[in-house]
C-alpha positions in Angstrom: 157.4 89.8 90.2 158.8 87.7 87.5 160.4 88.7 84.1 160.4 86.7 80.9 163.2 87.6 78.5 163.0 86.7 74.9 166.2 87.2 72.9 166.5 87.3 69.1 170.0 87.2 67.5 170.9 88.5 64.0 168.0 90.8 63.6 168.5 92.7 60.4 167.3 96.3 60.2 164.2 95.0 58.0 163.3 92.4 60.6 163.8 94.9 63.4 161.0 97.0 61.8 158.8 93.9 61.5 159.6 92.9 64.9 158.9 96.3 66.6 155.6 96.5 65.0 154.7 92.9 65.7 155.5 93.4 69.3 153.7 96.6 69.8 150.6 95.8 67.6 150.1 92.1 67.9 151.8 90.6 71.1 151.6 93.6 73.5 147.7 94.1 73.3 147.3 90.3 74.2 149.8 90.4 77.0 148.0 93.5 78.4 144.8 91.7 78.7 146.4 88.7 80.2 146.0 88.3 84.1 149.2 89.2 86.0 150.8 91.4 83.3 152.9 94.2 84.8 154.7 95.8 82.1 157.0 95.3 79.1 160.3 96.6 77.6 161.6 96.1 74.0 165.3 96.6 73.7 167.3 96.6 70.4 171.1 97.1 69.6 171.8 97.8 66.0 175.5 96.9 66.3 175.0 93.5 67.7 171.7 93.0 65.7 170.1 91.7 68.9 166.5 92.4 70.1 165.3 91.6 73.6 161.8 91.7 75.0 161.2 91.8 78.6 157.7 91.3 80.1 156.8 91.6 83.7 154.4 89.3 85.6 153.1 89.5 89.1 154.3 86.0 90.0 155.7 82.7 88.8 152.3 81.3 88.1 151.1 84.2 85.9 154.5 84.2 84.0 154.0 80.4 83.4 150.3 80.8 82.4 151.2 83.4 79.8 153.8 81.1 78.3 151.4 79.4 75.8 150.5 82.9 74.2 154.1 84.0 74.0 155.1 80.6 72.3 152.6 81.1 69.8 154.0 84.6 68.9 157.5 83.3 68.8 156.6 80.4 66.5 154.9 83.0 64.2 158.0 85.1 64.3 160.2 82.2 63.4 158.0 81.4 60.5 158.1 85.1 59.2 161.8 85.6 59.6 163.5 82.3 60.2 164.9 83.5 63.5 164.5 81.4 66.5 164.2 83.1 70.0 165.6 82.0 73.4 163.3 82.3 76.4 164.4 82.8 80.0 162.4 83.6 83.0 163.7 85.2 86.2 162.5 86.4 89.6 162.8 90.1 89.9 164.7 90.5 93.2 165.1 94.3 93.0 163.6 97.1 90.9 163.7 100.9 91.2 162.6 103.4 88.6 162.6 107.1 89.2 159.2 108.7 88.4 160.9 110.7 85.8 162.7 107.7 84.2 160.2 107.1 81.4 
């Protein structure tokens, strides 16, 4: 499994509202229909004004193949807010979530 992290710095409360809706209503439905999609998290810290999205993919190939779609969304976000995102991809080497975790 591979994880793509997209990090947004200096996210104001107004941009957080826009970003949360954008992630859940615009990006996530497309990601969920993409081959290899395994899950997603959206994290936000008001104090540091940082937002991180984490999407999970079955392997390196599906993570890479989904890159074009995520880049289009990141470009649209930058146009809307002026905030540039950083993108990192990692191999997931361990994951454990108790069934009651979510």
